C-alpha positions in Angstrom: 0.0 0.0 0.0 2.8 2.3 0.9 4.5 1.5 -2.4 1.3 2.5 -4.3 1.1 5.9 -2.5 4.7 6.7 -3.5 4.0 5.7 -7.1 0.9 8.0 -7.2 2.9 10.9 -5.7 5.6 10.6 -8.4 3.1 10.5 -11.2 1.4 13.7 -9.8 4.7 15.4 -9.5 5.6 14.7 -13.2 2.2 15.8 -14.4 2.4 19.1 -12.5 5.8 19.8 -13.9 4.7 19.2 -17.5 1.6 21.4 -17.0 3.8 24.3 -16.0 6.0 24.1 -19.1 5.1 26.6 -21.9 4.6 25.3 -25.4 7.4 25.8 -27.9 6.7 28.4 -30.6 8.6 27.0 -33.7 8.1 30.3 -35.6 9.6 32.5 -33.0 13.3 33.5 -33.6 15.6 31.6 -31.4 18.2 33.1 -29.2 21.3 31.2 -28.3 21.9 30.3 -24.7 24.1 32.7 -22.7 27.5 32.4 -24.3 30.4 34.3 -25.6 30.6 34.5 -29.4 33.8 35.6 -31.2 33.5 38.1 -34.0 36.6 39.0 -36.0 37.3 42.5 -37.1 39.8 43.5 -39.8 40.5 47.2 -39.8 43.2 49.6 -41.1 44.3 51.0 -37.7 47.7 52.1 -39.1 48.7 53.3 -42.6 47.1 55.8 -44.9 43.5 54.6 -44.2 43.8 54.6 -40.4 41.3 57.5 -39.9 38.7 55.3 -41.5 39.7 52.3 -39.6 39.7 54.0 -36.2 36.2 55.4 -36.8 35.1 51.9 -37.8 36.5 50.2 -34.7 35.0 52.9 -32.5 31.6 52.1 -34.0 32.0 48.4 -33.4 33.1 48.8 -29.9 30.3 51.2 -28.9 27.7 48.8 -30.4 29.4 45.8 -28.6 29.2 47.6 -25.3 25.5 48.3 -25.7 24.7 44.8 -27.0 26.6 43.0 -24.2 24.9 45.1 -21.6 21.5 43.6 -22.6 22.5 40.1 -21.7 21.7 36.8 -23.4 24.9 36.6 -25.5 28.3 38.3 -25.3 30.0 39.4 -28.5 33.8 39.3 -28.2 35.5 41.4 -30.8 38.9 40.1 -31.9 40.5 43.1 -33.7 43.3 42.7 -36.2 45.1 45.6 -37.9 45.4 45.3 -41.7 47.3 48.6 -42.2 45.2 49.0 -45.4 47.4 46.3 -47.1 46.1 43.3 -48.9 48.8 40.9 -47.6 48.3 42.0 -44.0 44.5 41.8 -44.3 44.8 38.2 -45.7 47.0 37.2 -42.9 44.6 38.6 -40.3 41.7 36.8 -41.9 43.6 33.5 -41.9 44.3 33.9 -38.2 40.7 34.8 -37.3 39.2 31.9 -39.3 41.7 29.1 -38.4 43.1 30.1 -35.0 40.4 32.2 -33.3 37.6 30.2 -34.9 35.3 33.3 -35.2 31.7 32.9 -36.1 31.9 35.8 -38.5 34.1 38.7 -39.7 33.4 42.4 -40.0 35.6 44.4 -42.5 38.1 44.8 -43.9 38.3 48.6 -44.3 39.2 48.9 -48.0 37.6 47.3 -51.1 41.1 46.4 -52.3 41.5 44.3 -49.1 38.2 42.6 -49.6 39.3 41.4 -53.0 41.7 38.9 -51.2 39.9 38.4 -47.9 36.4 37.8 -49.4 37.4 34.6 -51.4 39.1 33.2 -48.3 35.9 33.7 -46.2 33.8 32.1 -48.9 36.2 29.1 -49.2 36.0 28.6 -45.4 32.2 29.2 -45.1 32.6 32.3 -42.9 30.0 35.1 -43.2 31.8 38.4 -43.7 30.1 41.8 -43.6 31.8 44.8 -45.3 30.8 48.0 -43.5 33.0 50.4 -45.6 33.6 48.8 -49.0 31.8 50.7 -51.8 33.5 49.4 -55.0 31.3 47.5 -57.5 31.1 43.7 -57.3 31.9 43.2 -53.6 29.1 40.9 -52.8 29.6 39.0 -56.1 32.7 37.5 -54.6 30.5 34.8 -53.1 27.5 33.8 -51.0 29.1 34.5 -47.7 30.0 38.1 -48.5 27.6 40.9 -47.4 27.7 44.6 -47.4 25.9 47.4 -45.5 28.0 50.2 -46.9 26.2 52.1 -49.7 28.1 51.4 -53.0 29.3 54.1 -55.3 26.7 53.0 -57.9 23.9 54.1 -55.6 25.2 57.4 -54.1 27.4 59.0 -56.8 24.8 59.2 -59.6 22.5 61.1 -57.3 25.1 63.6 -56.2 26.2 64.3 -59.8 22.6 64.6 -61.0 21.7 67.0 -58.1 24.8 69.1 -58.7 24.1 69.2 -62.4 20.6 70.5 -61.9 21.6 73.1 -59.3 24.7 74.5 -61.1 23.7 73.8 -64.7 26.8 71.6 -65.2 27.3 70.9 -68.9 31.0 69.7 -68.9 33.2 68.2 -66.2 36.7 66.9 -65.7 37.4 63.7 -63.8 40.5 63.0 -61.6 40.9 59.6 -59.8 43.4 57.2 -58.3 44.1 54.4 -60.7 46.0 52.2 -58.3 43.1 51.3 -55.9 40.0 49.1 -56.5 37.8 51.6 -54.7 38.9 54.8 -56.4 39.0 53.0 -59.8 35.4 51.8 -59.3 34.3 55.3 -58.3 35.8 56.6 -61.5 33.9 54.0 -63.6 30.6 55.1 -61.9 31.4 58.9 -62.4 32.2 58.5 -66.0 29.2 56.3 -66.8 26.9 58.8 -64.9 28.3 61.8 -66.6 27.7 60.2 -70.0 24.2 59.2 -69.1 23.3 62.7 -67.9 24.7 64.3 -71.0 27.6 65.9 -69.3 30.7 66.3 -71.6 33.9 65.0 -70.1 36.6 67.5 -70.8 39.6 65.5 -69.5 40.4 62.5 -67.4 43.4 62.6 -65.1 45.0 59.9 -62.9 47.1 59.9 -59.8 48.6 57.4 -57.3 48.3 56.9 -53.6 50.5 59.2 -51.6 51.1 61.6 -54.4 51.9 65.1 -53.2 51.9 67.3 -56.3 48.8 67.5 -58.6 49.7 70.6 -60.4 50.2 68.9 -63.8 46.8 67.3 -63.7 45.0 70.3 -62.3 46.7 72.7 -64.9 45.3 70.5 -67.7 41.9 70.5 -66.0 41.9 74.3 -65.6 42.8 74.8 -69.3 39.7 73.0 -70.4 37.4 75.2 -68.2 35.0 72.6 -66.9 31.9 73.5 -65.0 32.7 70.9 -62.3 35.3 68.4 -61.2 34.4 64.8 -60.4 37.0 63.3 -58.0 37.4 59.7 -56.8 40.0 59.7 -54.0 40.6 58.8 -50.4 40.5 61.8 -48.1 44.3 62.2 -47.8 44.8 62.7 -51.5 41.4 64.4 -51.9 42.3 67.1 -49.4 45.5 68.0 -51.2 43.7 68.0 -54.6 41.1 70.5 -53.1 43.8 72.7 -51.7 45.9 72.8 -54.9 42.9 73.3 -57.1 41.7 76.3 -55.2 45.3 77.8 -55.2 45.3 77.5 -59.0 42.1 79.5 -59.1 39.8 76.5 -59.9 36.6 77.5 -58.2 34.1 75.2 -59.8 32.1 72.7 -57.7 33.9 69.5 -56.8 31.8 66.3 -56.5 33.6 63.7 -54.5 33.3 59.9 -54.2 32.6 58.0 -51.0 36.2 58.5 -49.8 35.4 62.2 -49.0 32.7 61.2 -46.5 34.7 62.0 -43.4 35.1 65.1 -41.2 38.8 64.6 -41.9 38.5 66.1 -45.3 37.3 69.4 -43.7 40.1 69.2 -41.1 42.8 68.6 -43.7 41.6 70.8 -46.6 40.2 73.6 -44.5 38.6 76.4 -46.4 39.3 74.6 -49.7 36.7 72.0 -48.7 33.9 74.5 -48.9 31.4 73.5 -51.6 32.4 69.9 -51.7 29.4 67.7 -52.7 29.1 64.0 -51.6 26.4 61.4 -51.5 26.1 59.5 -48.2 23.8 57.2 -46.3 24.6 59.0 -43.0 23.9 62.5 -41.8 24.5 63.3 -38.1 22.1 66.2 -38.1 19.1 64.1 -38.9 16.4 64.9 -36.2 15.8 61.2 -35.4 16.0 60.0 -31.7 18.0 56.9 -32.6 20.5 59.0 -34.6 20.8 61.6 -31.9 21.2 59.1 -29.1 24.0 57.4 -31.1 25.7 60.8 -31.8 25.5 61.7 -28.1 26.9 58.2 -27.0 29.7 58.4 -29.5 30.7 61.9 -28.5 30.7 60.9 -24.8 32.9 57.9 -25.6 35.4 59.4 -28.1 35.1 63.2 -27.9 34.1 63.7 -31.5 31.1 63.4 -33.8 30.7 60.0 -35.6 31.3 59.9 -39.3 29.7 57.7 -41.9 32.2 54.9 -41.3 31.5 54.8 -37.5 27.7 54.7 -38.2 28.0 51.9 -40.7 30.1 49.9 -38.4 27.7 50.5 -35.5 24.8 49.3 -37.6 26.9 46.5 -38.9 27.5 44.9 -35.5 23.8 45.2 -34.7 23.0 43.4 -38.0 25.4 40.6 -37.0 23.9 40.4 -33.5 20.4 40.2 -35.1 21.6 37.3 -37.3 23.1 35.4 -34.4 19.9 35.8 -32.3 17.7 34.8 -35.2 19.8 31.7 -35.9 20.0 30.7 -32.2 23.6 29.6 -32.8 27.1 30.7 -33.7 27.3 28.1 -36.5 28.7 30.0 -39.5 26.3 28.6 -42.2 23.2 29.3 -40.0 24.4 32.8 -39.2 24.9 33.4 -42.9 21.4 32.3 -43.7 19.9 34.5 -40.9 21.9 37.5 -42.0 20.6 37.1 -45.6 17.0 37.1 -44.3 17.2 40.5 -42.6 14.8 43.1 -44.1 13.6 46.5 -43.0 16.2 46.8 -40.2 16.0 50.2 -38.4 19.5 51.5 -37.8 21.1 54.8 -37.3 21.5 55.1 -41.1 17.8 54.5 -41.7 15.8 51.6 -43.0 18.0 48.9 -44.3 17.6 45.6 -46.1 19.8 43.1 -48.0 18.8 42.3 -51.6 19.1 38.9 -53.2 22.8 39.5 -53.8 23.4 40.4 -50.1 23.9 44.0 -51.1 22.4 47.3 -49.9 18.8 48.4 -50.2 18.6 52.0 -48.8 18.1 55.6 -49.8 21.1 58.0 -50.0 21.4 61.6 -49.0 23.5 64.3 -50.7 25.5 66.6 -48.5 27.7 69.7 -49.0 30.5 71.3 -47.0 29.2 74.7 -46.0 30.5 77.0 -43.2 33.1 74.4 -42.3 30.7 71.5 -41.8 28.6 69.0 -43.7 25.0 70.1 -44.4 22.2 68.7 -46.5 22.7 69.8 -50.1 19.0 70.4 -50.8 
């Protein structure tokens, strides 16, 4: 009799435990159990692109601090310096993939670097998200390559068209760096856009990274009397081109590529940056609470206003976090699939989605340097 009572009590205990268990919703996005997930970062923290790289890492670190404070999972950023060089970026990627066993990679800083890092990530099945690469064809490297940085093919045509309409531009000169994937891609877009819009190209001039004297190219440009200059350059060379152009008396509008999207261009070029026109996905003056909260947090952490590269990095880590939470795991293939499924993500840069090629779906803005700061062009 005593044995029967014990049996009944055990059955009742099991039934009461089962009754209190909530049903499993198979359609609800899963979240991985509390764990630390390694995310690799490849950024140019030294070298000529270090100003971009530092802003990018700042954005990642600020986002990581916020994400980790929420609990659930902890994202551990493993940061490698590429110095903006292909061979160093490749070495960093090999270390992150094979030694650190990261779940995903953010970066590298330059499109040129992605040309060698992307194929390695694809071969090893590691999702990689470019937050600052704007050259054409980046995501076509392979199915594990994503981008949340607005490509030149989206922004540059809009900035050229708006400048043409405002300043009645009928002919323009182009100057670009021909030894970099990014600046070469920007040139291709500028040339194609000018031709499509009926703008006559007066001359095309080239330069190399680190060049200090542009007088030969700019003298030829001035002689042809263009209504505007289209320039595809990183900000170091771009700032010098602006200064030397103004000293030569070239006072026509300059429409820059994505490399000009940094407060550094104003800092380096000074008064010569006035009137510079650039397309961008990011404007810190946007009266949106999420944007202003980010700007305030960034200023508090780093003592300066975030640029486009910091904002793209900040959103980039949040996108990766969303993918990990959706997949419920740190398995690379599942994180890749979850990342590809993200649509209508609300970030500091605005509403964002990946298209079928894992590339950017978003609306650009056009800005101009006026009174020593970037302002909306229109």
